[in-house]
Steps between C-alpha positions, in 0.01 A plus 500: 500500500295803599122474502338707228361752746855592610624585151527867416217649293710529185551123486144400592356702211714328237372186332771225505487483119558874477789476746674241277442720192644801683812304590565418132686768315328639188758344269401150623123546522265371232289789373287322237397150393414435137396151391650365179311232306650279232264496202488323165459822299579836660308709244190278531516535878540878473182515290316289760612713796404815308141373536551540876627857464875430493734656248856410407733766631812316382578223252822317417534367145744223415525236227206647310248513783406650833686311771400707803253772595412708805128568530332754726148596601466749783709357785504155339810368326573176317803386306461248218790292370510259208508145632786280391261206467130429511289659773295232680201649689494222763858586593432869562511516879411867514191707452465872456255707703377818335252763617228688316221734609227307312559128459173440309593769248848346463346157436265646235791683338711183480211300352440774241868479402484128422579316822302180546225491760595250770161530673359167602815308409666502841855370502453324164552833326831560679676297227389756243682824428355850474197424716314708761277348769190626679520759775524333842487658844751320726528600867825691438361697203128554570474768228575234239779317320549336161746236389669555163738265319757671278643363170770303686269353762590737783210554739405862563264584782342843458334642809274800537634737759469869569816696423551584868570127567749459220 
């Protein structure tokens, strides 16, 4: 094995992750990741995510109802699919991280549109649906972050971040 200082300049300037990506041919490389959440009612969830600025760009109707939808907002994408059974919030082992330019304004907007105020309730309010919590300032998001619970109990973290970071 050659020491790093003996490698030619082309190889030393390439991050190992980039090198692996370059070795993969375009037909085998992943070019986008879109989460898909199973929800109790696709149309209800679409209306909720519209409060966050998403819009349904595609819907699939079957058996008298919307069974699937693709939502977009800027660079954000989310697919919703009708669950075959009940959606249990405690079993949702995923959370969604979203970005906004003004987290306080987003919180005010969600409260004005009927979400419950989770302020002062801590984790006790996590059992509720359609709730928004106070702005916090964790070390990884010093500009601010809110926790939102959607109609199916999925946890959304919304962080304030300048567009250049997103």
